[in-house]
C-alpha positions as CSV (number, residue, x, y, z in Angstrom):
1,M,157.0,-26.2,251.9
2,Y,158.7,-29.5,251.7
3,L,162.3,-28.4,251.5
4,E,163.6,-25.5,253.4
5,A,165.7,-23.3,251.1
6,R,169.4,-23.0,252.1
7,E,170.3,-19.7,250.5
8,F,173.6,-18.4,251.5
9,D,174.4,-14.7,251.6
10,L,170.9,-13.8,252.7
11,N,170.8,-11.6,255.7
12,S,167.7,-11.1,257.8
13,E,166.5,-8.2,255.7
14,D,166.9,-10.2,252.5
15,R,165.1,-13.2,254.0
16,L,162.2,-11.0,255.1
17,I,161.9,-9.6,251.5
18,L,162.0,-13.1,249.9
19,D,159.4,-14.5,252.4
20,A,157.1,-11.5,251.9
21,A,157.3,-11.7,248.2
22,D,156.7,-15.4,248.3
23,R,153.5,-14.9,250.4
24,F,152.3,-12.1,248.1
25,A,152.9,-14.2,245.0
26,R,151.2,-17.3,246.4
27,E,148.2,-15.3,247.5
28,K,147.8,-12.8,244.6
29,L,149.5,-14.2,241.5
30,Y,149.2,-18.0,241.8
31,P,145.3,-18.0,241.6
32,L,145.6,-16.2,238.2
33,S,148.0,-18.7,236.7
34,Q,145.7,-21.4,235.4
35,R,143.3,-19.1,233.6
36,M,146.2,-17.2,232.1
37,D,147.6,-20.4,230.6
38,D,144.2,-21.8,229.5
39,E,142.9,-18.6,227.8
40,E,146.0,-16.5,227.1
41,W,144.2,-14.2,229.4
42,W,145.7,-11.0,230.9
43,P,144.3,-9.6,234.2
44,E,143.9,-5.9,233.3
45,D,144.0,-4.7,236.9
46,L,147.3,-6.6,237.7
47,F,149.7,-3.7,237.3
48,P,147.5,-1.2,239.3
49,M,147.2,-3.8,242.0
50,L,150.9,-4.3,242.1
51,G,151.5,-0.6,242.3
52,R,149.0,-0.2,245.2
53,N,150.8,-3.0,247.1
54,G,154.3,-1.5,246.5
55,Q,155.4,-4.3,244.2
56,L,156.7,-2.2,241.3
57,G,159.7,0.1,240.9
58,L,161.7,-2.3,243.1
59,T,165.1,-0.8,242.1
60,I,163.8,2.8,241.8
61,P,164.5,5.4,244.6
62,T,161.5,6.4,246.7
63,E,161.5,10.0,245.4
64,Y,160.2,8.6,242.1
65,G,157.6,6.3,243.8
66,G,159.9,3.2,243.8
67,Q,160.9,0.8,246.6
68,G,164.6,1.7,246.8
69,M,165.9,-1.9,246.6
70,G,169.1,-3.0,245.1
71,L,169.2,-5.4,242.2
72,F,170.0,-8.3,244.6
73,Q,166.8,-7.8,246.6
74,A,164.8,-7.2,243.5
75,G,166.0,-10.5,242.1
76,L,164.7,-12.3,245.2
77,V,161.3,-10.8,244.5
78,G,161.5,-11.9,240.9
79,Q,162.4,-15.4,242.0
80,A,159.3,-15.6,244.2
81,Y,157.0,-14.2,241.5
82,S,158.3,-16.8,239.0
83,K,157.8,-19.6,241.5
84,W,154.1,-19.0,241.7
85,N,153.2,-17.4,238.3
86,H,156.0,-17.4,235.8
87,A,153.8,-15.7,233.1
88,A,153.0,-12.8,235.3
89,A,156.6,-12.6,236.5
90,L,157.7,-12.3,232.8
91,S,155.5,-9.3,232.2
92,I,156.4,-7.7,235.5
93,G,160.1,-8.2,234.8
94,A,159.7,-6.6,231.3
95,H,158.0,-3.7,232.9
96,D,160.1,-3.2,236.0
97,N,163.5,-4.3,234.8
98,L,163.7,-3.8,231.0
99,C,161.8,-0.6,230.9
100,T,161.6,1.2,234.2
101,N,165.1,0.4,235.5
102,N,166.6,1.3,232.1
103,I,164.9,4.7,232.1
104,Y,166.1,5.3,235.6
105,R,169.7,4.2,234.9
106,N,170.0,6.1,231.6
107,G,167.4,8.8,231.6
108,N,167.8,12.5,232.5
109,E,165.9,14.1,235.4
110,G,163.1,15.3,233.2
111,Q,162.5,11.8,231.8
112,R,162.6,10.2,235.3
113,E,160.1,12.7,236.7
114,K,157.8,12.3,233.8
115,Y,157.6,8.5,233.5
116,L,158.9,6.7,236.6
117,P,156.1,7.7,239.1
118,R,153.4,6.4,236.8
119,L,155.3,3.3,235.8
120,N,155.9,2.6,239.5
121,S,152.2,3.1,240.4
122,G,151.0,0.7,237.6
123,E,149.2,3.5,235.8
124,L,151.5,2.9,232.9
125,V,152.7,-0.5,231.6
126,G,156.3,-0.6,230.2
127,A,158.0,-2.8,227.6
128,L,161.3,-3.0,225.7
129,G,161.4,-3.0,221.9
130,L,164.6,-4.5,220.5
131,T,163.9,-7.7,218.5
132,E,162.8,-7.3,214.9
133,P,161.2,-9.8,212.4
134,G,164.5,-10.0,210.4
135,A,166.9,-9.6,213.4
136,G,167.0,-12.0,216.3
137,S,170.5,-13.0,217.6
138,D,172.0,-10.2,215.5
139,A,169.6,-7.7,216.9
140,L,171.9,-4.7,216.7
141,G,173.8,-5.4,213.4
142,S,170.6,-6.3,211.5
143,M,168.3,-3.7,213.0
144,A,166.1,-2.1,210.3
145,T,164.0,0.3,212.4
146,T,165.2,3.9,211.7
147,A,164.8,7.2,213.5
148,V,165.4,10.4,211.5
149,R,165.7,13.8,213.2
150,D,163.1,16.3,212.0
151,G,163.4,19.5,213.9
152,D,162.4,18.9,217.5
153,T,161.2,15.3,216.8
154,Y,162.4,12.0,215.5
155,I,160.4,10.0,212.9
156,L,160.5,6.3,213.5
157,N,159.8,3.7,210.9
158,G,160.1,-0.1,211.2
159,S,158.7,-2.8,213.4
160,K,159.5,-4.9,216.5
161,T,158.4,-8.4,217.3
162,F,158.2,-10.9,220.2
163,I,157.8,-7.9,222.5
164,T,156.7,-8.9,226.0
165,N,153.9,-6.6,227.1
166,G,153.7,-5.3,223.5
167,P,149.9,-5.5,223.2
168,I,149.3,-3.8,226.5
169,A,152.3,-1.4,226.9
170,D,151.8,2.4,227.3
171,V,155.6,3.1,227.3
172,V,158.2,1.2,225.2
173,L,161.9,1.7,225.3
174,V,162.7,1.4,221.6
175,Y,166.0,1.0,219.8
176,A,166.4,2.4,216.3
177,K,169.2,3.3,213.9
178,T,169.9,7.0,213.7
179,N,173.1,6.5,211.7
180,P,172.6,3.3,209.6
181,E,176.1,3.6,208.1
182,A,177.7,3.1,211.5
183,G,176.0,-0.3,212.1
184,A,175.6,-1.2,215.8
185,H,177.4,2.1,216.7
186,G,174.7,4.1,215.0
187,I,171.8,3.0,217.3
188,S,169.8,5.3,219.7
189,A,167.3,4.5,222.4
190,F,163.9,6.3,222.7
191,I,161.1,6.4,225.1
192,V,158.0,5.9,222.9
193,E,154.5,6.2,224.1
194,S,151.7,4.1,222.5
195,A,149.7,7.3,222.1
196,F,152.3,8.9,219.8
197,P,151.1,9.4,216.1
198,G,152.2,6.5,213.9
199,Y,152.5,3.9,216.7
200,R,150.5,0.8,216.0
201,I,150.1,-2.5,217.8
202,G,150.5,-5.3,215.4
203,Q,149.7,-9.0,215.7
204,K,149.2,-10.5,219.2
205,L,151.3,-13.7,219.4
206,T,150.3,-16.9,221.0
207,K,153.0,-18.8,222.8
208,M,153.6,-22.4,223.9
209,G,154.7,-21.3,227.4
210,H,154.4,-18.2,229.6
211,R,150.9,-18.0,228.2
212,G,148.9,-15.0,229.4
213,S,151.9,-12.8,229.4
214,Q,151.0,-10.7,226.4
215,T,153.5,-10.8,223.5
216,G,153.1,-9.1,220.1
217,E,154.4,-6.9,217.4
218,I,154.7,-3.1,217.4
219,V,154.8,-1.1,214.1
220,F,156.1,2.4,213.6
221,D,154.7,4.1,210.6
222,N,156.2,7.6,210.5
223,C,155.9,7.6,214.3
224,V,156.5,11.0,215.7
225,V,158.7,11.0,218.9
226,P,159.7,14.2,220.7
227,A,163.5,14.8,220.6
228,E,163.4,15.1,224.4
229,N,162.5,11.4,224.5
230,L,165.9,10.4,223.3
231,L,167.3,8.2,226.1
232,G,171.0,9.0,226.6
233,E,173.0,10.3,223.7
234,E,172.3,9.9,220.0
235,N,174.1,6.9,218.5
236,R,175.1,5.7,221.9
237,G,172.2,3.3,222.3
238,V,174.4,0.2,222.2
239,A,175.7,1.1,225.7
240,V,172.1,1.1,227.0
241,T,171.4,-2.1,225.2
242,M,174.4,-4.1,226.4
243,S,174.2,-3.0,230.0
244,G,170.5,-3.8,230.1
245,L,171.2,-7.3,228.5
246,D,173.7,-8.2,231.2
247,I,171.1,-7.4,233.9
248,E,168.3,-9.1,232.0
249,R,170.3,-12.3,231.8
250,V,170.7,-12.4,235.5
251,W,167.1,-11.5,236.0
252,L,166.1,-14.5,233.8
253,A,168.3,-16.7,236.0
254,T,166.3,-15.7,239.1
255,G,163.1,-16.7,237.3
256,A,164.7,-20.1,236.5
257,V,165.5,-20.6,240.2
258,G,161.9,-19.8,241.2
259,I,160.4,-22.2,238.6
260,A,162.8,-24.9,239.6
261,E,161.8,-24.5,243.2
262,R,158.1,-25.0,242.3
263,C,159.0,-27.9,240.1
264,L,160.8,-29.7,242.9
265,E,158.1,-29.1,245.4
266,L,155.4,-30.5,243.1
267,S,157.5,-33.5,242.3
268,V,158.3,-34.4,245.9
269,D,154.6,-34.0,246.8
270,Y,153.5,-36.2,243.8
271,A,156.1,-38.9,244.4
272,N,155.0,-39.3,248.0
273,N,151.3,-39.4,247.2
274,R,151.3,-41.4,244.0
275,E,151.2,-45.1,244.7
276,Q,152.2,-48.0,242.3
277,F,152.7,-51.6,243.3
278,G,151.3,-50.8,246.7
279,R,153.9,-48.2,247.6
280,P,154.5,-44.5,247.1
281,I,156.7,-44.1,244.0
282,A,159.1,-42.0,246.2
283,D,160.2,-45.4,247.6
284,F,161.7,-46.4,244.2
285,Q,165.3,-45.7,243.7
286,M,164.9,-44.4,240.2
287,I,162.5,-41.7,241.4
288,Q,164.8,-40.9,244.3
289,A,167.6,-40.4,241.9
290,K,165.6,-37.9,239.9
291,L,164.6,-36.0,243.0
292,A,168.3,-35.9,244.2
293,D,169.4,-34.6,240.8
294,M,166.7,-32.0,240.8
295,Y,167.6,-30.8,244.2
296,T,171.3,-30.6,243.3
297,S,170.6,-28.6,240.2
298,L,168.4,-26.2,242.1
299,E,171.0,-25.5,244.7
300,A,173.7,-25.0,242.1
301,M,171.4,-22.6,240.2
302,R,170.6,-20.7,243.3
303,S,174.2,-20.2,244.4
304,F,175.4,-19.1,240.9
305,T,172.4,-16.8,240.5
306,Y,172.9,-15.1,243.9
307,R,176.6,-14.5,243.1
308,A,175.6,-13.0,239.7
309,L,173.1,-10.8,241.3
310,M,175.7,-9.4,243.6
311,A,178.0,-8.9,240.6
312,V,175.5,-6.8,238.6
313,E,174.6,-4.8,241.8
314,E,177.6,-2.6,241.2
315,L,177.4,-2.5,237.4
316,E,178.1,1.1,236.5
317,I,175.7,3.1,234.3
318,G,176.6,2.4,230.7
319,G,178.7,-0.6,231.8
320,G,178.4,-4.2,230.8
321,G,178.5,-5.7,227.3
322,R,182.2,-6.5,227.7
323,G,184.7,-8.1,230.0
324,E,184.3,-10.2,233.1
325,I,180.7,-9.1,233.9
326,H,179.6,-9.9,230.3
327,K,181.1,-13.4,230.5
328,F,179.6,-14.0,233.9
329,T,176.1,-12.9,233.1
330,A,176.0,-15.0,229.9
331,S,177.3,-18.0,231.8
332,V,174.7,-17.8,234.6
333,A,171.9,-17.6,232.0
334,L,173.4,-20.5,230.1
335,F,173.8,-22.7,233.2
336,C,170.4,-21.9,234.7
337,A,168.6,-22.5,231.4
338,D,170.2,-25.9,231.0
339,Q,169.6,-26.9,234.5
340,L,166.0,-25.7,234.5
341,S,165.3,-27.8,231.4
342,S,166.7,-30.9,233.2
343,V,164.8,-30.2,236.4
344,A,161.5,-29.8,234.5
345,G,162.2,-32.8,232.4
346,D,162.7,-35.0,235.5
347,G,159.7,-33.5,237.1
348,L,157.5,-34.3,234.2
349,Q,158.9,-37.8,234.0
350,I,158.0,-38.3,237.7
351,F,154.4,-37.3,237.0
352,G,154.3,-39.6,234.0
353,G,151.0,-39.5,232.1
354,A,149.5,-37.0,234.5
355,G,152.3,-34.6,233.7
356,Y,151.8,-35.0,229.9
357,M,148.3,-33.6,230.3
358,W,148.1,-29.9,229.2
359,E,146.2,-28.7,232.2
360,S,148.6,-30.0,234.9
361,E,150.9,-27.4,236.6
362,I,154.0,-29.5,235.9
363,N,153.1,-29.4,232.2
364,R,152.7,-25.6,232.4
365,I,156.2,-25.4,233.9
366,Y,157.7,-27.7,231.3
367,R,156.3,-25.6,228.4
368,A,157.7,-22.5,230.0
369,T,161.3,-23.6,230.3
370,K,162.2,-23.3,226.6
371,L,162.1,-19.5,226.8
372,F,165.1,-19.5,229.1
373,E,167.1,-21.1,226.3
374,I,166.1,-18.4,223.8
375,G,165.3,-15.1,225.5
376,A,168.0,-12.4,226.1
377,G,170.3,-14.3,223.7
378,T,170.1,-17.9,222.8
379,Q,172.2,-20.6,224.5
380,E,174.4,-20.6,221.4
381,V,175.0,-16.9,221.7
382,R,175.8,-17.2,225.4
383,R,178.4,-19.8,224.7
384,I,180.0,-17.6,222.0
385,I,180.1,-14.7,224.5
386,V,181.8,-16.8,227.2
387,S,184.3,-18.3,224.9
388,E,185.2,-15.0,223.2
389,E,185.7,-13.3,226.6
390,L,187.9,-16.2,227.7
391,N,190.0,-15.9,224.6
392,N,190.3,-12.1,224.9
393,E,191.5,-12.6,228.5
394,W,194.2,-15.0,227.3
395,R,195.3,-12.7,224.5
396,K,195.7,-9.8,226.9
397,A,197.7,-11.9,229.3
398,N,200.0,-13.3,226.6
399,R,200.8,-10.3,224.5
């Protein structure tokens, strides 16, 4: 490691967790990354292996087979995963954060006992189904998937797209309208198993970055879901969604930090080994300026992200989606996405023609960065959230 990280607010336990996760990811996840990118390949034994090694259920109490960490420590693990294999980290995050953590935070005891142990062991793969073909940034207001109560079941109809883990998921947290007339306030959340009648995996999608992390469409054609699989209260799914989105945005920021770390390491190494005009290019001031900018961006990203992780650590169940925490999580995702794009761009420029080649690791990193400007709400949506909350604060203070 060329640059010793200078994380603040990491106590000895946090440091041990980060270092252990970094070693694990370097040894177990990094060797998979090239093939995943080349072939859009998914290692089928990855989740069981993670479960055996205690790498799943990070935020879930031990009585459900989890690791009992807080969100801050889990974020450190996600940072290490992303550094060494961002495609695997994306799928692990969708499973552990978007699905498993949401079921724990919002589910009843029966749902926790039924699903969490098998999700934490890697026997089941989890996903989140929110985005639809006709509803992206307006995912709630334009949602077309419906769920109609029929005795002791709900009948789901509709489709979801761009679903991380969609082609391999066994359990999907699905949002559907149970009261279409109420708009976003008529949405409910359901735990849907891929084995339920009427559940169908649609097209597998091929991405420019995070290749290997399986992404696809899910179709519900009169899908029969037991009423007991309603997550939380009927027509109260928006609370589950918004709380989860605030956590997801911070989780994305941890991934951006990990990727930026790897980008800087590769760039420093290349700049000192690549010679032009009889000297390492690291001797040239323009290369030095890029490295300095990359380092500065990384340190700012890390500090902001760790502060945000501490903020969501205490997010109450059903909280989020409004106020200071909503503004803060949108801003950390906004900032880290912008900075990561800058870091990766400088890194690719340092590599020059070698970086432009598809098979290079810096190229793989560069292609992955765009997701951070789109996922969990685009940069434009994040700016709207921050500005709206700032204006709301002003109006309250000046009434």
